[in-house]
C-alpha positions in Angstrom: 63.4 -66.4 146.2 61.6 -67.7 142.7 61.6 -64.3 140.4 59.2 -65.5 139.2 57.2 -65.3 142.3 58.3 -62.2 142.8 57.2 -61.1 139.0 53.6 -62.0 140.7 54.1 -60.1 143.8 54.9 -56.9 141.9 52.4 -57.1 139.8 49.8 -57.3 141.8 51.1 -54.3 143.7 51.0 -51.9 140.4 47.9 -53.4 139.5 46.3 -52.4 143.2 48.1 -49.2 142.9 46.4 -47.9 139.7 43.1 -49.2 141.0 43.6 -47.4 144.6 44.6 -44.3 141.4 41.6 -45.1 139.7 39.2 -45.0 142.8 40.8 -41.2 143.9 40.2 -39.6 140.5 36.6 -40.5 140.2 35.8 -39.5 143.7 37.0 -36.7 142.8 35.4 -35.6 139.3 32.1 -37.3 141.6 32.6 -34.0 143.6 33.6 -31.9 141.6 30.4 -32.6 139.3 27.9 -33.0 142.6 29.1 -29.0 143.3 28.6 -28.0 139.7 25.2 -29.4 140.1 24.4 -28.4 143.5 25.5 -24.8 142.1 23.0 -25.0 139.1 20.8 -26.1 141.3 21.5 -23.3 144.2 20.7 -21.0 141.5 18.2 -21.8 140.2 16.5 -22.2 143.1 17.1 -18.7 143.8 15.0 -17.6 140.6 12.7 -20.1 140.9 11.8 -19.5 144.3 11.5 -15.6 144.6 10.6 -14.7 141.5 9.2 -11.6 142.4 13.3 -10.0 143.4 13.6 -10.2 139.7 10.9 -8.7 137.8 11.8 -4.5 138.0 8.7 -3.8 136.2 5.4 -4.9 134.6 4.6 -1.9 132.4 2.6 -1.9 129.1 5.5 0.1 126.9 2.7 1.1 124.6 1.7 3.4 128.2 5.0 4.8 128.1 4.7 8.4 127.4 7.9 9.7 128.1 11.6 8.4 128.8 14.2 11.3 129.9 17.8 10.0 129.9 21.0 11.6 131.3 24.2 9.7 130.6 28.3 10.6 129.3 26.6 12.3 126.3 24.3 14.7 128.0 20.7 14.7 129.0 17.4 14.5 126.3 14.3 13.2 126.4 12.5 10.4 124.2 8.7 10.8 124.0 5.5 9.5 122.5 4.8 11.4 119.8 2.2 8.7 118.1 -0.3 6.1 120.3 -0.7 2.5 119.3 -3.0 1.7 117.3 -4.6 -2.2 118.3 -6.5 -2.2 115.2 -3.5 -1.6 112.7 -1.8 -3.8 115.0 0.9 -1.0 115.3 3.3 0.2 118.2 3.7 3.2 120.0 6.1 6.0 118.1 8.3 8.0 119.6 11.0 10.7 118.8 13.5 13.0 120.3 11.6 16.1 122.4 12.3 19.4 119.9 13.6 17.6 117.0 10.0 16.0 116.6 9.8 17.3 112.8 13.2 15.7 111.9 13.5 12.6 110.6 13.7 9.8 113.1 14.9 6.4 113.1 11.5 5.4 115.0 12.3 1.7 115.8 15.1 2.2 117.8 13.5 5.3 119.9 10.7 2.7 120.7 13.6 0.0 122.1 13.5 2.6 125.4 10.3 1.6 126.1 9.9 -2.0 124.7 12.6 -3.1 126.2 12.8 -2.0 129.9 8.9 -1.0 130.7 8.6 -4.6 131.2 12.6 -5.5 132.9 13.6 -8.9 134.4 16.6 -9.3 135.7 18.6 -12.0 135.2 20.2 -12.2 138.6 20.3 -10.3 141.9 24.5 -9.8 141.9 24.1 -7.8 145.5 21.7 -6.8 148.2 22.2 -4.1 150.9 24.7 -2.5 148.8 26.8 0.4 150.0 29.5 0.6 147.0 27.6 1.6 143.7 30.6 2.9 141.8 32.8 -0.7 142.2 29.5 -2.0 139.7 29.3 1.6 138.0 26.3 2.2 139.3 27.8 5.8 141.3 26.9 9.1 139.8 27.9 9.6 136.7 26.5 6.0 135.3 23.5 6.5 132.8 20.4 7.1 134.4 16.9 7.2 133.2 12.9 8.3 134.2 10.2 6.3 131.9 7.0 7.8 133.1 3.8 6.0 132.5 0.3 7.5 131.4 -0.9 6.8 135.3 1.5 9.5 136.2 3.9 6.8 137.6 7.6 6.0 137.2 10.0 3.7 137.0 13.6 5.6 137.6 17.0 3.3 136.8 21.0 3.3 136.5 22.8 1.3 134.1 26.0 0.2 135.3 29.4 -1.0 134.0 29.3 -4.8 132.2 29.2 -7.7 134.0 32.5 -10.0 133.5 30.2 -12.5 131.6 29.9 -10.7 128.7 25.8 -10.4 128.5 24.7 -8.1 130.9 24.9 -5.2 132.8 24.9 -4.2 136.3 21.7 -2.5 137.1 20.1 -0.9 140.0 16.1 0.8 140.6 17.2 4.4 141.7 17.0 4.8 145.4 17.4 1.1 145.9 20.3 -0.8 147.1 20.3 -4.1 145.2 22.9 -4.5 142.3 21.4 -6.8 139.3 22.6 -8.2 136.4 20.2 -7.0 133.0 20.6 -8.6 129.8 23.0 -6.2 128.0 21.1 -6.3 124.9 17.9 -4.0 127.1 19.8 -1.2 128.2 22.8 -0.5 125.4 20.7 1.9 124.3 20.4 4.1 127.2 24.5 4.8 127.0 23.0 6.2 123.2 23.6 10.2 122.5 20.3 12.1 121.8 21.4 12.1 117.7 21.6 8.7 117.7 18.0 8.0 117.7 17.3 10.3 114.6 17.2 8.8 111.2 20.3 9.1 108.6 17.7 8.5 106.0 16.5 12.2 104.4 13.9 10.8 102.2 12.1 7.7 103.2 11.4 5.4 100.0 7.6 4.6 100.1 6.3 1.0 99.4 7.5 -0.8 95.9 3.6 -0.5 95.1 3.3 2.8 96.3 6.3 4.3 94.2 5.3 7.7 92.7 6.4 8.4 88.5 9.5 10.7 88.5 8.0 13.0 86.1 12.0 14.2 85.7 15.7 14.5 87.1 16.9 17.5 87.0 20.7 17.8 88.1 22.7 21.5 87.7 26.2 21.5 88.8 28.8 24.5 88.8 31.3 22.0 86.6 28.1 21.4 84.4 27.8 23.8 81.2 23.9 22.7 80.8 22.1 20.6 83.1 21.6 16.9 83.1 17.3 16.5 82.8 16.1 12.6 82.4 12.7 13.1 81.8 9.9 10.3 81.8 8.7 8.1 78.6 6.1 6.1 78.7 7.3 3.8 75.6 10.8 4.2 76.0 10.7 0.8 77.0 9.0 -1.7 74.0 9.3 -4.9 71.9 11.9 -3.6 69.9 14.3 -2.6 72.3 14.1 -5.7 74.5 13.6 -4.6 77.9 17.2 -2.7 77.3 16.2 1.1 77.6 15.1 2.6 80.5 11.9 4.1 81.4 13.6 7.8 81.2 15.3 9.4 78.5 17.7 12.7 78.4 16.9 15.3 76.9 19.2 17.6 78.1 22.1 18.2 77.7 21.2 15.6 74.1 18.3 13.3 73.4 19.4 10.0 74.3 18.5 7.2 75.4 19.9 5.8 79.1 21.1 2.6 80.6 19.2 0.8 82.9 21.3 0.0 85.2 23.6 3.2 85.1 20.4 5.7 85.4 18.3 4.2 87.8 19.6 5.6 91.0 19.8 8.2 89.9 16.5 9.2 89.0 15.0 7.6 92.2 17.7 7.7 94.5 16.6 10.5 96.6 14.5 8.0 98.0 15.9 6.0 100.3 18.9 7.8 100.5 21.2 8.0 103.6 23.9 9.8 105.3 27.0 9.2 106.7 25.8 11.4 110.1 24.6 14.7 110.4 26.1 18.6 110.8 24.0 20.6 111.4 20.2 20.2 112.8 17.4 23.6 112.3 20.4 25.8 110.4 21.1 28.7 110.2 22.5 31.4 107.7 26.0 30.7 108.7 25.6 27.1 108.8 24.5 27.1 105.3 27.9 29.7 104.5 29.8 27.2 106.4 29.6 24.2 104.2 28.5 26.1 101.1 25.0 25.5 100.7 23.7 29.3 100.5 25.3 29.1 96.7 24.9 25.3 96.5 27.8 23.5 94.2 24.8 21.5 92.6 20.8 20.3 93.4 18.7 17.7 92.3 15.1 18.2 91.8 13.1 15.2 91.4 9.7 15.9 90.1 6.9 13.4 91.1 3.6 12.1 89.3 1.9 13.0 92.7 2.6 16.5 92.8 6.1 16.2 95.6 8.8 17.7 94.6 11.8 17.2 96.0 15.1 19.3 95.7 18.5 17.8 97.2 21.0 20.8 97.4 25.1 19.4 97.1 27.6 21.8 99.2 31.4 21.7 99.0 33.1 18.5 99.0 35.0 18.2 102.2 37.6 15.5 104.2 36.9 14.1 107.9 40.2 12.2 108.9 39.4 9.2 111.7 41.6 9.6 115.0 41.4 6.5 115.5 42.4 4.5 112.5 44.1 8.3 110.7 42.1 7.3 107.5 40.0 10.3 105.9 36.9 10.2 104.2 35.4 13.0 101.4 31.9 13.7 102.1 29.3 15.9 101.0 27.1 18.6 103.1 23.8 17.7 101.9 20.4 19.7 102.7 17.1 18.2 101.6 14.4 20.9 101.1 11.7 20.5 104.0 13.8 18.8 106.1 15.6 21.3 108.6 19.1 19.4 108.4 22.5 19.7 106.7 23.8 16.0 106.7 27.2 15.0 105.8 26.7 12.2 102.4 30.1 10.1 101.4 31.3 10.5 98.4 30.6 7.4 96.7 26.4 8.1 97.7 25.8 11.5 96.3 25.1 10.3 93.0 24.3 13.3 91.3 27.6 15.0 92.5 29.4 13.5 89.8 27.2 11.8 87.4 27.8 12.8 83.4 25.7 12.2 80.6 28.4 9.9 79.3 27.7 7.7 83.0 23.9 7.8 81.9 23.3 7.3 78.3 22.1 3.6 77.0 24.6 2.6 73.7 21.2 2.6 71.9 20.6 5.7 69.6 17.9 4.6 67.6 14.9 3.0 69.6 11.8 4.3 68.6 9.1 1.6 68.0 9.1 0.7 64.0 4.7 0.9 63.9 5.3 4.1 65.8 6.9 5.6 63.3 4.6 7.7 60.6 7.9 9.1 58.4 11.1 8.8 57.9 13.3 10.1 54.8 16.9 9.2 54.9 19.0 10.7 52.3 22.6 9.8 51.7 25.8 11.5 49.3 25.5 9.6 45.4 22.2 7.2 47.3 18.5 8.1 46.4 16.6 9.6 49.3 14.3 7.0 50.8 11.7 8.4 51.7 8.9 6.0 53.9 5.2 7.1 54.5 3.7 4.3 57.3 0.2 4.0 58.3 -1.3 1.6 60.9 0.0 1.0 64.5 1.3 -2.6 64.2 2.3 -5.3 61.7 -0.9 -6.8 61.0 -2.2 -3.1 59.9 0.6 -1.3 58.5 1.2 0.1 54.6 4.5 1.3 53.8 5.2 3.4 50.8 8.7 3.6 49.7 8.7 7.1 47.6 5.3 7.3 47.0 4.9 3.7 45.8 3.9 0.6 48.3 7.1 -1.6 49.6 7.1 -5.1 51.3 5.9 -4.4 55.2 8.8 -7.4 56.5 11.7 -5.7 53.9 11.0 -2.6 55.5 10.1 -3.7 59.1 14.2 -5.7 58.7 15.5 -2.9 56.9 14.7 -0.6 60.5 15.9 -3.5 62.2 19.1 -2.6 61.2 18.5 1.0 62.4 18.5 -0.3 65.5 21.8 -1.2 65.9 23.2 1.6 65.2 25.3 1.4 68.4 26.9 4.9 70.1 30.5 4.1 71.5 31.3 7.4 73.2 29.4 10.3 74.2 30.7 13.1 72.5 28.8 16.7 73.6 31.8 19.3 71.8 32.2 17.2 68.8 32.8 19.7 65.7 31.3 18.2 62.3 33.5 18.1 59.8 31.8 19.4 56.3 28.5 17.9 55.4 26.8 14.8 56.6 27.4 11.6 54.8 24.1 10.2 56.3 20.9 12.2 57.4 18.1 10.4 59.1 14.6 12.2 59.7 11.6 10.6 61.6 8.7 11.5 63.0 6.0 9.7 64.7 2.4 8.8 64.2 1.6 10.8 67.4 4.2 13.7 67.0 5.9 12.9 70.7 9.0 12.2 68.2 10.7 13.8 65.6 14.4 13.7 65.7 17.2 14.2 62.7 20.0 11.8 63.2 23.1 13.2 61.1 26.5 10.8 60.3 30.1 12.9 59.6 33.0 10.9 58.8 35.2 12.5 60.8 38.7 10.7 59.0 39.0 6.4 58.1 38.2 5.5 61.5 35.8 7.8 63.4 31.8 9.2 62.8 30.2 12.0 64.6 26.5 11.5 65.3 24.5 14.6 65.9 21.0 14.9 67.5 18.7 17.6 65.7 22.2 19.6 65.2 23.4 18.9 68.0 26.8 16.7 68.8 26.1 13.4 71.1 27.5 10.5 69.8 31.0 8.8 68.3 30.9 5.8 66.6 33.1 3.6 63.8 33.6 4.8 60.3 32.7 1.9 58.8 28.8 2.0 60.6 28.8 4.4 57.5 29.5 2.5 54.8 27.6 -0.4 56.4 24.6 1.8 55.8 25.1 2.7 52.6 25.5 -1.0 51.6 21.7 -1.5 53.0 20.3 1.5 51.0 21.5 -0.1 47.6 20.2 -3.5 49.4 16.5 -2.7 50.2 15.0 -3.6 46.4 17.0 -6.6 46.7 16.4 -10.1 48.9 19.9 -10.3 50.2 19.5 -10.2 54.2 21.1 -6.7 55.0 24.1 -6.2 57.1 24.4 -6.3 60.8 27.7 -6.3 61.5 30.3 -4.2 60.9 34.1 -3.7 62.0 
């Protein structure tokens, strides 16, 4: 036979075979798609034909009086502690029975009523079921009984996870139908009673309702003197460029505060959270166990709304995670008025370790220039400079130097240099060497601030600054030289020196 004819016949056979294969595959795909569509339509039909079968409860969450829960952690009851207020658009409030006066995570407690008072299943898994244990719905399942205002109840069990990862098996008490219900709606029924308590010791007020903290006092056994931070209304002004905090340190030394480092210490009791609870309604033995009978430290926040909050800090301890083996450090804390001992992470318990050095600003002087009524400067080998200032601002101020009127702007520029006096460290136990090289005294018009700053040259490199006779700060000795040079420049028209090495 002609080879070309044989090749042509072979090609036709091959094409026919391929065409047949395509037809078979296409039919298989069509069958699979049809089967999938049919299954989908069947499920949709089941749901749409009998929606009542999937509606398990249709009550108003605000009508829930209580939810009794039993699970692997024990038995407890979530009860309504405040009714919903339609005018205020607020939901009912829930708490743990017996712990009503303990700070509660009301949002979490509310979910038990809100998620299941009105409840629709995702699907029916099995009817006339005789093996509830197969779905985790046996006697050891998490169970709940919800009671409503009208006296009716809704009792149910929550079983194990469905393989789809989105649902749990679920059964209405006394019935033999197994449903699938969204896990997000029923997950909280496996929680322990303590999980519904808040880890926030003292709720933070709304931003526009914060009280002024008159003072924050930190006392600790490792501190020689208390750290006292006091509100100073005029602490932050145009002279400091907004770098001074609204509070000042008055003990153990007078010092301005760093805004960034002091704010959380001053107001941080508001909104501070613990890691977990150590004891609810502690007794004397519990306080002794955690070192709270004689606290290691206390933080007292005195507010202008009349409230005083005292946080007691016990003995530091560590706990080791059984699964990871990681150790974490905590402090037992007790906020007076809240009958719970909490474990607070070491990093969050700022008052257990804060020091004056942590809080102090580098500013040594920050009083507004026109608030000063009198300023006297004495220095070795220099004529004293005694300033008297009247007036309350640049326009009205009159400045006298040693009894003679001097240029107001010249005085302001000199004072600007003084404002740049920068502490490089806090020195609480410094011993002055000899006599001070410079003494600066000032008093404000209203008498609210009166200080004497003394500058001691300790050696060729270091200067100690005392405030009202108490060791306070350290800076470079070269600052003293610059200060002395600027005293000489006052009666000239040369620029004051504002840098030193």
